[in-house]
C-alpha positions in Angstrom: 9.5 -139.5 -68.5 5.3 -139.3 -68.2 3.6 -137.0 -65.4 2.9 -140.0 -63.6 6.7 -140.8 -63.3 7.5 -137.3 -62.5 5.1 -137.1 -59.7 6.7 -140.1 -58.2 10.2 -138.9 -58.2 9.1 -135.8 -56.9 7.8 -137.4 -54.3 11.1 -139.6 -53.7 12.7 -136.1 -53.9 10.3 -134.7 -51.2 10.5 -138.0 -49.2 14.5 -137.7 -49.5 14.8 -134.3 -47.8 12.5 -135.0 -45.1 14.2 -138.2 -43.9 17.5 -136.3 -43.9 15.9 -133.5 -42.0 14.5 -135.9 -39.6 17.5 -137.4 -39.5 20.1 -134.4 -38.2 17.3 -133.2 -36.1 17.4 -136.8 -34.2 21.0 -136.5 -33.7 21.3 -133.4 -32.9 17.5 -132.2 -31.8 18.7 -128.5 -31.4 19.3 -128.6 -35.6 15.0 -127.6 -35.2 15.9 -124.6 -34.3 18.5 -123.7 -36.8 18.6 -122.0 -39.7 17.4 -124.1 -43.0 20.4 -124.5 -45.2 20.0 -126.0 -48.7 24.0 -125.7 -49.0 23.9 -128.3 -46.1 21.3 -130.4 -47.4 22.9 -130.3 -51.2 26.2 -131.4 -49.4 25.3 -134.7 -47.4 22.0 -135.7 -50.2 23.0 -134.0 -53.1 19.8 -132.4 -54.0 17.4 -129.6 -51.9 14.1 -128.1 -52.3 14.9 -125.7 -55.3 13.5 -126.5 -58.8 16.7 -127.6 -60.4 16.3 -130.9 -58.2 12.3 -131.6 -59.1 11.2 -133.5 -61.6 8.2 -131.7 -61.9 9.8 -128.6 -62.6 12.2 -130.1 -65.3 9.4 -132.3 -67.6 7.8 -128.9 -67.1 10.1 -125.9 -67.7 8.8 -124.5 -64.0 11.8 -122.6 -63.6 10.2 -119.9 -65.6 6.6 -121.0 -65.5 4.5 -123.3 -63.3 1.7 -123.1 -65.3 1.6 -126.3 -67.0 3.5 -128.4 -64.0 0.2 -130.6 -62.5 1.4 -128.8 -58.9 1.5 -125.3 -60.5 -2.2 -125.8 -61.4 -2.8 -126.7 -57.9 -1.1 -124.2 -55.7 1.7 -121.6 -58.1 5.0 -122.5 -56.3 5.7 -119.1 -57.0 3.4 -117.1 -55.5 3.3 -115.6 -52.3 1.8 -118.3 -49.3 2.0 -121.8 -51.1 3.7 -124.6 -49.9 6.6 -124.3 -51.3 7.3 -120.4 -50.9 6.7 -121.7 -47.0 9.2 -124.2 -47.4 12.1 -121.8 -48.3 11.2 -118.7 -46.8 11.7 -121.5 -43.3 12.7 -119.3 -40.6 13.8 -122.8 -38.8 14.0 -126.5 -39.7 11.4 -127.8 -37.5 9.1 -125.1 -39.7 10.7 -126.1 -43.1 9.4 -129.9 -41.7 5.9 -128.9 -41.0 5.2 -127.4 -44.7 7.8 -129.6 -46.5 5.1 -132.6 -45.2 2.1 -130.4 -46.4 4.0 -130.5 -49.8 4.0 -133.9 -49.6 0.8 -134.4 -48.6 0.3 -132.2 -52.1 1.9 -134.0 -54.6 0.4 -137.6 -53.5 -3.0 -135.6 -54.1 -2.0 -135.2 -58.0 
């Protein structure tokens, strides 16, 4: 897989997750204020926001070190304050969504 393919696959991955969150929040607006559940997402769409479902993490072995990944070079994903860390620490689906859209913007800028 080329770098461009990995970026495109990561963009598609984040779009699928974002659309699922939109869907669950349209069906039940109270979900906006519920705590994000990677388990529910994994069961519903077969993927979630951890490294094992990210094409860039797979390509660059970013499970251990993000320094070779183009996104890791731009925004060290594991650092406090990074977009991914904000997503992972989100207290509600609303906050998760806001940061996930930011992550998608970052990926599109690569």
